[in-house]
C-alpha positions as CSV (number, residue, x, y, z in Angstrom):
1,M,12.7,-2.4,-18.7
2,L,9.2,-2.5,-19.5
3,G,6.9,-0.7,-17.3
4,E,9.0,0.4,-14.4
5,T,8.5,4.4,-14.0
6,M,11.6,6.6,-13.9
7,G,12.9,9.9,-13.6
8,A,10.7,12.5,-12.5
9,V,7.6,10.7,-12.3
10,R,9.0,7.8,-9.7
11,V,10.5,10.5,-8.0
12,L,6.6,12.4,-7.7
13,L,4.8,8.8,-6.6
14,R,7.0,8.2,-4.3
15,L,6.6,11.9,-2.6
16,E,2.9,11.6,-3.1
17,G,3.1,8.1,-1.0
18,F,4.9,9.7,1.6
19,C,2.6,12.6,2.0
20,V,-0.2,10.3,2.1
21,L,1.3,7.9,5.4
22,V,2.2,11.5,6.9
23,A,-1.1,12.8,7.1
24,A,-2.5,9.5,7.7
25,C,-0.2,9.4,10.7
26,V,-0.8,12.9,11.4
27,A,-4.7,11.9,11.8
28,Y,-4.4,9.3,13.6
29,S,-2.5,11.3,16.4
30,K,-4.8,14.2,16.3
31,F,-8.1,12.1,16.7
32,S,-6.5,10.1,19.3
33,L,-7.5,7.0,17.4
34,D,-6.1,3.6,18.1
35,W,-2.5,2.4,16.4
36,A,-3.5,-1.1,16.6
37,T,-5.9,-0.6,13.8
38,F,-3.7,1.7,12.1
39,A,-1.3,-1.1,11.9
40,I,-4.0,-3.7,10.4
41,Y,-5.4,-1.3,7.9
42,F,-1.3,-0.5,6.9
43,L,-0.6,-4.2,6.7
44,V,-3.9,-5.5,5.2
45,P,-3.4,-5.2,1.6
46,D,-0.5,-7.0,2.0
47,I,-2.0,-10.7,3.0
48,S,-3.3,-10.8,-0.3
49,L,0.1,-12.0,-1.3
50,L,-1.5,-15.0,-0.2
51,G,-3.4,-15.7,-2.9
52,Y,0.2,-16.8,-4.3
53,F,-0.2,-20.2,-3.4
54,A,-3.3,-20.5,-5.3
55,G,-1.3,-20.0,-7.8
56,A,1.0,-17.2,-10.4
57,K,-2.6,-16.1,-11.6
58,V,-4.9,-16.2,-8.8
59,G,-1.9,-14.4,-6.8
60,A,-1.8,-11.6,-9.3
61,I,-5.1,-10.7,-9.4
62,S,-5.7,-10.6,-5.5
63,Y,-2.6,-8.7,-5.0
64,N,-3.5,-6.3,-7.7
65,T,-7.0,-6.1,-6.9
66,A,-6.1,-4.8,-3.0
67,H,-3.6,-2.7,-4.0
68,S,-6.3,-1.1,-6.0
C-alpha cells in the first residue's frame, strides 16, 4: 500500500492528534469558551469535501489545503 503510514509512526501520529484534541478541550474548558465555536472549528475543515462536487482534482486540492 503506497503512502500508508505504518507501525510506530502511525501510533505516534495518532497519539499526537489525540494530545492536541485533549489540549484544545482543556483550554476551552479552562477559559470558559463557547463549545459551539469549538464544534464549528472542529468540523469546518471537513466542509472542504464539498469541493468534490466540482470534480476529483478540485476536491483533492480543497481537502488537502483545508487540512494543511
